C-alpha angles and dihedrals in degrees: 000000000000118000123212121180127187114205108200136189084213132099119303088220089075091058113137139172129192140169117216145142124255115191088341094308118120114238135187108203122189138179121202121184123202097196091242096308107142095187092053090050090054090050092049091049092052090048092052096044110117091002100086138041098244138348131216127207111222134189091025139065122227096184130031116194127203107179104309095335118104124205117194118217108223099219089044090052089053092055089046091055092056090072120068107163110025119069110253127195138177099205093255093111090059102035097078092049100038100040094044089054092050091052091051093046091051093050095047101038109029139044092235099093111035120164112282094031112151108235126189112201105190089205125006105171089078092048105036091150093059091045091052092046090052089055092047092058092050104258123157103240135216113180112193101191094119092040100049102031103036104020092238109143095228123121115206108220108183137044090236093056089046090051092051095048092047095052089048100046108027098073089066100031095058090062093061123097102274093231087069091060102038139022110262131175117359092356088077087066096050131080111213095224095187093054092038089060091046093048096041095102090064091054092046092050094059131072091199125039111197140178138054111001095218088061094042090050093044092066100025110151120231090250133033127189102228093285121168113250110209108191145120123234117048136154130205088262090054091053089050092052093050093048090048092050092051105257114164103209137004113210114184122194097208128065122266112248119183094348100310138066123249125211128270087259090064094047091046090051089051089052090049091052092049094047095049092197131119114280097242090056095055111101136189087256088060090055094046091051091052093048089051094047089052089049084229120194130168114267109245115198118184109218090183124017131012136292127199125232093263092062095256118139 
């Protein structure tokens, strides 16, 4: 049996463990949250090093990619350095491949993403591949990086503007403590009601709300208008919240294991364990090959209305 563990800076209340099979190989997959405690995360990583097949880093990015340019997050790099023997990934190696595929699948095989759809990405610098793919299929884009991360009321409305701002700002932003850029620990369980009311017009303007679920949830308005939520990591409690608030569909870009989805860091760690080759030798083609062998499709859950067996709304 192969063992994969995700060590997350997120809330320990979201911990989950499941045993499953992937391409006929038994896996034990586990997520351990440290409630935002960076030191505890380092300790856990050191304990796991050499004892599991692959490790995922959750609740934090190590690498941010803008086209071919890679930016290294200082706190993430520190976690990465705690592991010397076991392959460790943060999901960034898979995001560009997986999430681009999901966007093109939705545009080609469902009615959820027709050309001209207004899409709010709460943060796009951590998902540049998804942002670019949304532009490629003809969506009208609203990137909320400045709004949600910095409180600057400026919606970025093109991939080119996002690219320029990212290259200008990321060299300094990656040096900041990560909790200043992204909700960690207990903040992942809290909705900031004051800011949610302030940011509600951006949610209302969009038909699709995309990106990291913790950011989506952090500023979720009291009422949605049957929007599509395109995200990755959700629990049954998250699904219930979205249904209660009036979302129309939940589309998750990672598979459901044991009743919930895990982050891209977990899926990338599973792929690393399956491939059994050194990390520097793993390519996007390897990821695509595994996705096709798995016959992977995004999980589409109607929260209001019906959907047929093909995934068509």
